[in-house]
C-alpha positions as CSV (number, residue, x, y, z in Angstrom):
1,M,-102.4,208.8,-136.0
2,K,-100.6,210.4,-133.1
3,K,-102.0,207.8,-130.8
4,L,-100.8,205.0,-133.1
5,I,-97.3,206.4,-133.3
6,A,-97.1,206.9,-129.5
7,S,-98.2,203.2,-129.1
8,I,-95.5,202.0,-131.4
9,L,-92.8,204.0,-129.6
10,I,-93.9,202.7,-126.2
11,V,-93.6,199.1,-127.5
12,L,-90.2,199.7,-128.9
13,L,-89.0,201.4,-125.6
14,M,-90.2,198.3,-123.7
15,I,-88.1,195.9,-125.7
16,P,-84.7,196.3,-123.9
17,T,-86.5,195.9,-120.6
18,V,-87.9,192.6,-121.7
19,A,-84.5,191.5,-122.9
20,F,-83.0,192.0,-119.5
21,A,-86.0,190.9,-117.5
22,E,-83.9,188.3,-115.7
23,S,-81.8,190.9,-114.1
24,T,-83.1,191.8,-110.6
25,H,-80.8,194.8,-110.0
26,T,-79.7,197.6,-112.3
27,L,-76.8,200.1,-112.1
28,S,-75.6,202.7,-114.6
29,E,-71.9,202.2,-113.6
30,L,-69.9,200.3,-111.0
31,D,-66.6,202.0,-110.2
32,L,-64.5,199.8,-107.9
33,T,-61.7,202.3,-107.7
34,A,-64.0,204.5,-105.7
35,S,-65.3,204.0,-102.1
36,G,-68.8,203.2,-100.9
37,H,-69.0,199.4,-101.6
38,S,-68.4,197.9,-98.2
39,D,-72.1,197.7,-97.2
40,K,-73.3,196.2,-100.5
41,T,-75.1,192.8,-100.5
42,L,-76.1,190.4,-103.2
43,E,-79.7,190.4,-102.0
44,N,-80.2,194.2,-101.9
45,D,-77.7,195.5,-104.4
46,G,-76.8,192.6,-106.7
47,Y,-73.1,192.7,-105.9
48,T,-70.4,192.6,-103.2
49,W,-66.9,193.9,-103.3
50,D,-64.1,192.4,-101.2
51,A,-61.6,195.2,-101.4
52,A,-59.0,193.4,-99.4
53,N,-58.8,190.5,-101.8
54,A,-60.1,192.3,-105.0
55,V,-63.0,189.9,-105.4
56,L,-66.2,191.2,-107.1
57,T,-69.3,189.0,-106.9
58,L,-72.3,189.7,-109.2
59,K,-75.7,188.2,-109.0
60,D,-78.7,188.9,-111.3
61,I,-77.5,192.4,-112.1
62,S,-77.4,194.6,-115.2
63,V,-74.7,197.3,-115.3
64,G,-75.5,199.5,-118.3
65,G,-72.2,201.2,-118.5
66,E,-68.7,200.5,-117.1
67,I,-67.5,198.1,-114.4
68,I,-64.1,199.7,-113.6
69,L,-61.6,197.5,-112.0
70,P,-58.7,198.7,-109.9
71,K,-55.0,198.1,-110.9
72,R,-54.8,194.8,-109.1
73,D,-55.2,191.1,-109.9
74,C,-59.0,190.8,-109.7
75,T,-61.5,188.0,-109.5
76,I,-65.1,188.2,-110.6
77,N,-67.7,185.6,-109.5
78,I,-70.8,185.4,-111.6
79,Q,-74.1,184.2,-110.2
80,G,-77.5,184.1,-112.0
81,T,-77.9,186.3,-115.1
82,C,-75.6,189.3,-115.4
83,Y,-74.9,192.0,-117.9
84,A,-72.2,194.7,-118.2
85,G,-71.6,197.3,-120.8
86,I,-67.9,196.8,-120.5
87,I,-65.5,195.4,-117.9
88,H,-62.1,197.1,-117.9
89,R,-59.6,199.3,-116.2
90,N,-59.3,203.0,-116.9
91,D,-55.6,202.6,-117.7
92,S,-54.9,200.7,-120.9
93,G,-51.4,199.9,-119.6
94,A,-52.7,198.2,-116.5
95,A,-51.7,194.6,-117.1
96,Q,-52.9,192.9,-114.0
97,S,-54.8,189.6,-114.4
98,V,-58.6,189.1,-114.4
99,T,-60.2,185.8,-113.5
100,I,-64.0,185.3,-114.0
101,N,-65.7,182.3,-112.4
102,G,-69.2,181.2,-113.2
103,A,-71.5,179.5,-110.7
104,E,-73.7,176.7,-111.9
105,G,-76.3,178.0,-114.3
106,A,-74.8,181.5,-114.4
107,K,-74.7,183.5,-117.6
108,L,-72.8,186.7,-118.5
109,R,-73.2,189.2,-121.4
110,A,-70.4,191.7,-121.5
111,E,-67.6,193.4,-123.3
112,I,-64.3,192.6,-121.6
113,D,-61.2,194.7,-122.3
114,V,-58.0,193.8,-120.5
115,S,-54.2,194.4,-121.0
116,G,-53.0,191.3,-119.1
117,A,-54.1,187.7,-118.7
118,L,-57.7,186.7,-118.6
119,T,-59.0,183.4,-117.3
120,L,-62.7,182.3,-117.8
121,N,-63.5,179.4,-115.5
122,Q,-66.7,177.4,-115.7
123,L,-68.3,180.4,-117.3
124,T,-71.1,180.7,-119.9
125,M,-71.1,183.9,-122.0
126,T,-74.1,184.3,-124.2
127,D,-72.9,187.4,-126.0
128,G,-70.2,190.0,-125.9
129,S,-66.6,190.6,-127.0
130,I,-63.1,190.1,-125.6
131,G,-60.2,192.3,-126.3
132,N,-56.5,192.7,-125.4
133,G,-54.4,195.2,-127.3
134,S,-51.1,194.3,-125.7
135,S,-49.4,193.2,-129.0
136,G,-46.0,191.6,-128.5
137,E,-44.0,189.0,-126.5
138,Y,-45.9,188.9,-123.2
139,P,-45.7,185.2,-122.2
140,D,-48.2,185.5,-119.4
141,F,-50.9,187.4,-121.3
142,V,-52.9,184.3,-122.2
143,L,-56.7,184.1,-122.7
144,T,-57.5,180.8,-120.9
145,L,-60.9,179.1,-121.1
146,Q,-61.4,176.3,-118.6
147,D,-64.7,174.3,-118.7
148,S,-66.4,177.2,-120.3
149,A,-68.8,178.0,-123.2
150,I,-68.1,181.4,-124.6
151,N,-70.2,183.0,-127.4
152,L,-68.8,186.3,-128.7
153,R,-69.4,188.8,-131.5
154,S,-65.7,189.7,-131.6
155,L,-62.4,188.4,-130.3
156,S,-59.3,190.5,-130.6
157,W,-56.5,189.0,-128.5
158,M,-53.3,190.5,-129.8
159,A,-50.8,189.2,-127.3
160,D,-48.4,186.7,-128.7
161,A,-49.2,184.2,-125.9
162,G,-52.6,183.6,-127.6
163,I,-55.5,181.6,-126.4
164,D,-55.6,178.3,-124.6
165,L,-58.8,176.1,-124.3
166,H,-59.4,173.3,-121.9
167,N,-62.7,171.4,-122.2
168,S,-64.3,174.5,-123.6
169,K,-66.2,176.0,-126.5
170,L,-65.4,179.3,-128.1
171,H,-67.8,180.5,-130.8
172,V,-67.3,183.9,-132.5
173,V,-70.4,184.3,-134.6
174,M,-72.4,186.9,-136.5
175,A,-74.9,188.2,-134.0
176,M,-77.0,189.6,-136.8
177,P,-76.9,189.3,-140.6
178,D,-74.2,191.4,-142.2
179,S,-72.5,192.1,-138.9
180,M,-68.7,192.0,-138.9
181,P,-67.3,189.6,-136.3
182,Q,-63.5,189.5,-135.7
183,F,-61.3,186.6,-134.8
184,W,-57.8,187.9,-134.1
185,V,-55.3,185.7,-132.2
186,E,-51.6,185.1,-132.7
187,K,-51.6,181.6,-131.4
188,I,-54.2,178.9,-130.6
189,A,-53.8,176.0,-128.1
190,M,-56.6,173.7,-127.3
191,D,-57.1,170.1,-126.0
192,E,-59.0,167.3,-127.6
193,K,-62.2,168.2,-125.7
194,S,-62.5,171.7,-126.9
195,E,-64.0,173.4,-130.0
196,I,-63.7,176.7,-131.8
197,V,-66.2,178.0,-134.3
198,S,-65.7,181.2,-136.2
199,D,-67.9,182.9,-138.7
200,T,-65.0,185.0,-139.9
201,R,-61.4,184.4,-141.0
202,L,-58.4,184.0,-138.7
203,I,-56.3,187.2,-138.6
204,N,-53.1,188.2,-136.8
205,Y,-49.7,189.9,-137.2
206,G,-48.0,186.6,-137.9
207,H,-45.7,186.8,-134.8
208,C,-45.9,183.1,-134.3
209,D,-44.8,180.2,-136.5
210,L,-47.0,177.2,-137.5
211,A,-45.0,175.0,-135.2
212,D,-46.3,177.1,-132.3
213,F,-49.8,175.8,-133.0
214,G,-48.8,172.1,-132.2
215,N,-51.6,169.6,-132.6
216,V,-54.1,172.3,-133.5
217,L,-52.7,172.2,-137.0
218,N,-54.6,168.9,-137.4
219,Y,-57.9,170.2,-136.0
220,V,-59.4,172.0,-139.0
221,V,-62.8,170.5,-139.6
222,E,-64.3,173.3,-141.7
223,P,-63.8,174.3,-144.4
224,A,-63.4,170.8,-146.0
225,G,-59.8,170.3,-146.9
226,G,-58.8,173.4,-145.0
227,R,-55.3,173.8,-143.3
228,F,-53.2,176.3,-141.5
229,F,-50.9,178.3,-143.8
230,K,-48.1,180.9,-143.4
231,Q,-45.8,182.6,-145.7
232,P,-42.5,184.0,-144.3
233,G,-43.2,187.4,-142.6
234,E,-47.0,187.1,-143.1
235,A,-50.0,186.2,-141.0
236,V,-51.0,182.7,-140.0
237,T,-54.3,181.9,-141.8
238,I,-56.5,179.0,-142.6
239,V,-56.7,178.2,-146.4
240,T,-58.5,175.8,-148.7
241,E,-58.2,175.0,-152.3
242,V,-60.7,176.6,-154.7
243,Q,-60.4,175.7,-158.4
244,G,-56.8,174.7,-158.0
245,E,-55.8,177.8,-156.1
246,L,-55.4,178.5,-152.4
247,A,-57.9,180.9,-150.9
248,V,-58.2,182.2,-147.3
249,A,-61.1,180.6,-145.5
250,D,-63.8,183.0,-144.5
251,H,-64.9,180.8,-141.7
252,F,-63.5,177.9,-139.8
253,V,-64.2,175.1,-137.2
254,L,-61.5,173.6,-135.1
255,R,-62.0,170.3,-133.4
256,A,-59.8,167.3,-132.6
257,P,-60.2,164.5,-135.1
258,T,-61.4,162.1,-132.3
259,G,-64.1,164.6,-131.2
260,G,-62.8,164.5,-127.6
261,G,-63.5,162.0,-124.9
262,E,-65.8,164.0,-122.6
263,E,-68.9,166.2,-123.0
264,I,-68.1,169.9,-123.6
265,P,-70.0,172.4,-121.6
266,G,-73.3,173.5,-123.2
267,D,-73.8,176.9,-124.7
268,G,-77.5,177.2,-125.1
269,G,-77.5,175.5,-128.5
270,T,-77.1,171.9,-129.7
271,E,-74.5,170.1,-131.8
272,A,-76.1,167.8,-134.2
273,G,-73.2,167.4,-136.6
274,P,-73.2,168.2,-140.4
275,G,-76.6,169.6,-141.5
276,G,-77.7,170.3,-137.9
277,T,-76.8,173.0,-135.4
278,T,-73.2,173.5,-134.4
279,G,-72.8,175.8,-131.5
280,G,-74.0,179.3,-132.4
281,T,-74.9,178.8,-136.0
282,T,-77.7,176.8,-137.6
283,D,-76.8,174.8,-140.7
284,T,-79.5,174.4,-143.3
285,G,-77.6,171.8,-145.3
286,A,-77.0,173.9,-148.5
287,T,-73.5,174.4,-150.0
288,D,-71.9,177.8,-150.2
289,T,-68.8,178.1,-152.3
290,G,-68.1,181.6,-151.0
291,T,-66.7,184.5,-152.8
292,G,-63.6,185.6,-150.9
293,G,-62.7,182.4,-149.0
294,G,-62.7,178.6,-149.2
295,A,-65.6,176.3,-150.0
296,Q,-68.0,175.8,-147.1
297,A,-68.9,172.2,-147.4
298,G,-72.3,171.6,-145.9
299,S,-72.5,175.1,-144.4
300,G,-75.6,176.8,-145.8
301,E,-77.5,179.8,-144.5
302,K,-76.6,180.7,-140.9
303,A,-79.0,182.0,-138.3
304,P,-77.9,184.2,-135.4
305,A,-76.3,182.4,-132.4
306,T,-78.8,180.7,-130.2
307,G,-77.1,182.4,-127.2
308,D,-77.9,185.9,-128.4
309,G,-81.3,185.8,-126.8
310,G,-81.4,189.5,-126.2
311,L,-80.6,190.5,-129.7
312,L,-83.1,188.0,-131.2
313,L,-85.8,189.2,-128.8
314,Y,-85.1,192.8,-129.7
315,G,-85.2,192.2,-133.4
316,G,-88.2,189.9,-133.2
317,A,-90.2,192.4,-131.1
318,A,-89.2,195.2,-133.4
319,L,-90.5,193.3,-136.4
320,L,-93.7,192.4,-134.6
321,S,-94.2,196.1,-133.7
322,M,-93.7,197.2,-137.3
323,S,-96.1,194.5,-138.6
324,A,-98.7,195.6,-136.1
325,A,-98.2,199.2,-137.2
326,A,-98.7,198.3,-140.8
327,V,-101.9,196.4,-140.0
328,L,-103.3,199.3,-138.0
329,L,-102.5,201.8,-140.7
330,S,-104.2,199.6,-143.2
331,R,-107.3,199.5,-141.0
332,K,-107.3,203.3,-140.6
333,K,-107.2,203.8,-144.4
334,R,-110.1,201.4,-144.9
335,E,-112.1,203.2,-142.2
336,R,-111.6,206.5,-143.9
337,Q,-112.7,205.1,-147.2
């Protein structure tokens, strides 16, 4: 029995290693406010730091803890498959900008916490979260997505300047069943080539008016019949009519009525329209009227986002390990009998 338990523990301990097998280099922390980075190379260390221009380049690296940025406008270039526990500055009041560029085929998994502007350019994020707690009128504190495919577990962008999408996909999905994603933005701007999918309701302080959303007011695809709504002094929400009464939608999809004129960057999944797979969630074609939100026309059971490969791998391997343990225990009992 002791050997059996030890075997199971070994398998479980191996799972995170498998999930990050694509990362060639590993670090526990990367503090760019400290010295000692000038001799680092992509080949030997997985990163370089250009201190003069505040440019960090990452390649096939897993940073288990913090990447600490200095109080300067910083640029991060992503190559290969990279992971970071969190990218931030040690000072929550440091409002310098951050730009993250993705090379062709590059993927990033990370929590990103900033106080100023954040621009994601040609970047694919397969999992993570983005936060900015600078609530109020900061016109430059915009989250900009340019030619990017961003899959998140949580988005909390509290600056009034909101988010702005250009030829990009933003999916905020439940990484695992019963998880609690968040989609907090004060304002949304997006072009006709972009798409937003959220497995949770839109929340905010209501600092902006409906007029500030412009053409996006016409982009509600799900729930069927959904629309933006705001009462004086209250938050901007998306509502739908349920049995003659307005109810806050517990999920939503935003897309231009024309569907856009160019292909949106891929995100590891497929988009097959109603009844198929839309971004990070898989639609089985059933109808769920919901309990606290609007009717979800054609939105049945949802599987975890296809981009969350590490989470799926971890969960699947854990289930396999437990199944194997059950089989072995059963065999042991039969042998004793």
